[in-house]
ROGUBA-402176 format. One record per residue (C-alpha): x, y, z; residue number from 1. Coordinates in steps of 0.2 Angstrom, whole numbers. Layout:
// ROGUBA-402176
<node X="X" Y="Y" Z="Z" n="NUM"/>
...
// end
This chain:
// ROGUBA-402176
<node X="609" Y="538" Z="623" n="1"/>
<node X="619" Y="549" Z="611" n="2"/>
<node X="607" Y="566" Z="606" n="3"/>
<node X="608" Y="578" Z="595" n="4"/>
<node X="603" Y="598" Z="600" n="5"/>
<node X="591" Y="606" Z="587" n="6"/>
<node X="583" Y="622" Z="587" n="7"/>
<node X="566" Y="619" Z="573" n="8"/>
<node X="555" Y="633" Z="572" n="9"/>
<node X="560" Y="643" Z="585" n="10"/>
<node X="561" Y="627" Z="599" n="11"/>
<node X="574" Y="618" Z="605" n="12"/>
<node X="574" Y="599" Z="604" n="13"/>
<node X="587" Y="584" Z="611" n="14"/>
<node X="586" Y="572" Z="596" n="15"/>
<node X="591" Y="553" Z="601" n="16"/>
<node X="602" Y="546" Z="588" n="17"/>
<node X="596" Y="528" Z="583" n="18"/>
<node X="605" Y="516" Z="573" n="19"/>
<node X="601" Y="511" Z="554" n="20"/>
<node X="617" Y="502" Z="553" n="21"/>
<node X="632" Y="499" Z="560" n="22"/>
<node X="640" Y="515" Z="553" n="23"/>
<node X="625" Y="525" Z="551" n="24"/>
<node X="614" Y="534" Z="563" n="25"/>
<node X="600" Y="546" Z="561" n="26"/>
<node X="590" Y="558" Z="574" n="27"/>
<node X="573" Y="553" Z="580" n="28"/>
<node X="562" Y="570" Z="575" n="29"/>
<node X="546" Y="563" Z="584" n="30"/>
<node X="533" Y="576" Z="584" n="31"/>
<node X="519" Y="564" Z="590" n="32"/>
<node X="512" Y="573" Z="608" n="33"/>
<node X="522" Y="589" Z="604" n="34"/>
<node X="509" Y="600" Z="602" n="35"/>
<node X="522" Y="616" Z="604" n="36"/>
<node X="533" Y="609" Z="591" n="37"/>
<node X="518" Y="604" Z="579" n="38"/>
<node X="511" Y="620" Z="582" n="39"/>
<node X="526" Y="631" Z="578" n="40"/>
<node X="530" Y="620" Z="564" n="41"/>
<node X="513" Y="621" Z="556" n="42"/>
<node X="516" Y="637" Z="555" n="43"/>
<node X="533" Y="640" Z="546" n="44"/>
<node X="529" Y="629" Z="533" n="45"/>
<node X="513" Y="637" Z="529" n="46"/>
<node X="523" Y="653" Z="529" n="47"/>
<node X="531" Y="647" Z="514" n="48"/>
<node X="519" Y="637" Z="508" n="49"/>
<node X="512" Y="639" Z="488" n="50"/>
<node X="494" Y="641" Z="486" n="51"/>
<node X="487" Y="624" Z="486" n="52"/>
<node X="468" Y="614" Z="486" n="53"/>
<node X="471" Y="601" Z="498" n="54"/>
<node X="486" Y="594" Z="507" n="55"/>
<node X="494" Y="575" Z="507" n="56"/>
<node X="502" Y="565" Z="519" n="57"/>
<node X="508" Y="547" Z="522" n="58"/>
<node X="502" Y="541" Z="538" n="59"/>
<node X="508" Y="539" Z="552" n="60"/>
<node X="520" Y="554" Z="558" n="61"/>
<node X="515" Y="567" Z="546" n="62"/>
<node X="497" Y="567" Z="553" n="63"/>
<node X="498" Y="580" Z="567" n="64"/>
<node X="508" Y="591" Z="555" n="65"/>
<node X="496" Y="589" Z="541" n="66"/>
<node X="480" Y="591" Z="553" n="67"/>
<node X="488" Y="606" Z="560" n="68"/>
<node X="492" Y="616" Z="544" n="69"/>
<node X="474" Y="611" Z="538" n="70"/>
<node X="466" Y="619" Z="555" n="71"/>
<node X="479" Y="634" Z="555" n="72"/>
<node X="475" Y="639" Z="536" n="73"/>
<node X="456" Y="635" Z="537" n="74"/>
<node X="456" Y="620" Z="525" n="75"/>
<node X="439" Y="609" Z="530" n="76"/>
<node X="449" Y="593" Z="522" n="77"/>
<node X="465" Y="586" Z="520" n="78"/>
<node X="470" Y="570" Z="514" n="79"/>
<node X="480" Y="552" Z="522" n="80"/>
<node X="489" Y="538" Z="511" n="81"/>
<node X="485" Y="525" Z="523" n="82"/>
<node X="497" Y="510" Z="525" n="83"/>
<node X="482" Y="498" Z="527" n="84"/>
<node X="464" Y="498" Z="515" n="85"/>
<node X="452" Y="498" Z="530" n="86"/>
<node X="436" Y="491" Z="528" n="87"/>
<node X="427" Y="510" Z="523" n="88"/>
<node X="438" Y="512" Z="509" n="89"/>
<node X="432" Y="511" Z="492" n="90"/>
<node X="438" Y="510" Z="474" n="91"/>
<node X="456" Y="513" Z="481" n="92"/>
<node X="472" Y="519" Z="473" n="93"/>
<node X="488" Y="511" Z="481" n="94"/>
<node X="507" Y="510" Z="477" n="95"/>
<node X="523" Y="504" Z="489" n="96"/>
<node X="537" Y="511" Z="498" n="97"/>
<node X="554" Y="507" Z="503" n="98"/>
<node X="558" Y="518" Z="519" n="99"/>
<node X="572" Y="522" Z="530" n="100"/>
<node X="564" Y="520" Z="545" n="101"/>
<node X="553" Y="504" Z="541" n="102"/>
<node X="560" Y="487" Z="539" n="103"/>
<node X="554" Y="480" Z="522" n="104"/>
<node X="542" Y="487" Z="508" n="105"/>
<node X="526" Y="497" Z="513" n="106"/>
<node X="510" Y="501" Z="505" n="107"/>
<node X="502" Y="518" Z="505" n="108"/>
<node X="482" Y="517" Z="500" n="109"/>
<node X="471" Y="533" Z="496" n="110"/>
<node X="455" Y="530" Z="497" n="111"/>
<node X="441" Y="535" Z="480" n="112"/>
<node X="433" Y="548" Z="486" n="113"/>
<node X="449" Y="558" Z="491" n="114"/>
<node X="458" Y="552" Z="475" n="115"/>
<node X="441" Y="559" Z="466" n="116"/>
<node X="442" Y="575" Z="475" n="117"/>
<node X="459" Y="577" Z="471" n="118"/>
<node X="458" Y="576" Z="451" n="119"/>
<node X="464" Y="592" Z="445" n="120"/>
<node X="467" Y="600" Z="459" n="121"/>
<node X="481" Y="608" Z="467" n="122"/>
<node X="489" Y="597" Z="480" n="123"/>
<node X="505" Y="599" Z="493" n="124"/>
<node X="513" Y="584" Z="499" n="125"/>
<node X="519" Y="588" Z="517" n="126"/>
<node X="530" Y="576" Z="530" n="127"/>
<node X="540" Y="577" Z="544" n="128"/>
<node X="557" Y="571" Z="539" n="129"/>
<node X="562" Y="568" Z="520" n="130"/>
<node X="577" Y="556" Z="519" n="131"/>
<node X="579" Y="546" Z="505" n="132"/>
<node X="563" Y="551" Z="496" n="133"/>
<node X="554" Y="536" Z="495" n="134"/>
<node X="539" Y="541" Z="505" n="135"/>
<node X="538" Y="556" Z="496" n="136"/>
<node X="540" Y="546" Z="478" n="137"/>
<node X="525" Y="534" Z="486" n="138"/>
<node X="515" Y="552" Z="487" n="139"/>
<node X="520" Y="559" Z="471" n="140"/>
<node X="514" Y="541" Z="462" n="141"/>
<node X="500" Y="541" Z="470" n="142"/>
<node X="495" Y="561" Z="465" n="143"/>
<node X="499" Y="560" Z="451" n="144"/>
<node X="488" Y="541" Z="449" n="145"/>
<node X="472" Y="552" Z="452" n="146"/>
<node X="475" Y="566" Z="442" n="147"/>
<node X="482" Y="579" Z="455" n="148"/>
<node X="494" Y="592" Z="453" n="149"/>
<node X="508" Y="594" Z="465" n="150"/>
<node X="511" Y="611" Z="468" n="151"/>
<node X="524" Y="608" Z="483" n="152"/>
<node X="532" Y="597" Z="495" n="153"/>
<node X="538" Y="601" Z="512" n="154"/>
<node X="544" Y="595" Z="527" n="155"/>
<node X="551" Y="601" Z="545" n="156"/>
<node X="568" Y="593" Z="541" n="157"/>
<node X="579" Y="585" Z="525" n="158"/>
<node X="590" Y="576" Z="532" n="159"/>
<node X="605" Y="569" Z="520" n="160"/>
<node X="604" Y="570" Z="502" n="161"/>
<node X="586" Y="577" Z="503" n="162"/>
<node X="595" Y="594" Z="508" n="163"/>
<node X="603" Y="596" Z="490" n="164"/>
<node X="582" Y="593" Z="484" n="165"/>
<node X="579" Y="610" Z="474" n="166"/>
<node X="561" Y="605" Z="474" n="167"/>
<node X="558" Y="603" Z="495" n="168"/>
<node X="553" Y="614" Z="506" n="169"/>
<node X="561" Y="611" Z="524" n="170"/>
<node X="566" Y="620" Z="538" n="171"/>
<node X="579" Y="613" Z="545" n="172"/>
<node X="593" Y="602" Z="540" n="173"/>
<node X="595" Y="586" Z="548" n="174"/>
<node X="612" Y="579" Z="547" n="175"/>
<node X="617" Y="561" Z="549" n="176"/>
<node X="629" Y="553" Z="563" n="177"/>
<node X="642" Y="539" Z="564" n="178"/>
<node X="642" Y="528" Z="580" n="179"/>
<node X="652" Y="541" Z="589" n="180"/>
<node X="637" Y="553" Z="589" n="181"/>
<node X="649" Y="562" Z="575" n="182"/>
<node X="641" Y="572" Z="559" n="183"/>
<node X="647" Y="563" Z="544" n="184"/>
<node X="633" Y="573" Z="531" n="185"/>
// end
């Protein structure tokens, strides 16, 4: 398997390259289960974070990062946009997302009690990787729908065109690759 070596938040990792199509491969950054990486990335992102009232992320790969950032920052609560409506959720707010890493259309949902807490509050959007920006756009839609004020957008890695965004705070650039594992962007 082809891999790409990176140093992220001072830690070296080998990211496996995964096929998106015949001409495009991406480096798979999976923060799940990597406590050392999660803690280091959270600390580095918090150094660059604007003042906020609540963090929000999308299910699922952003969960450990948002949790750890909230824990290190001393936050008592953070928000999660779910991929499905759970039976305990009430007055749900939802939107659609088209992600590069998931086939088909996804939906994201926010519980009504979280939505009420976010109204008029400073919201920091966090995720593991921003690529096409579709998941980020869906989170922005949810925050705007409930009256939250977006104060920042953060990710561990920016991939492809996301590297050129001036509204995104991230730790490292993640290139994209061809089928030979050569960097193409």
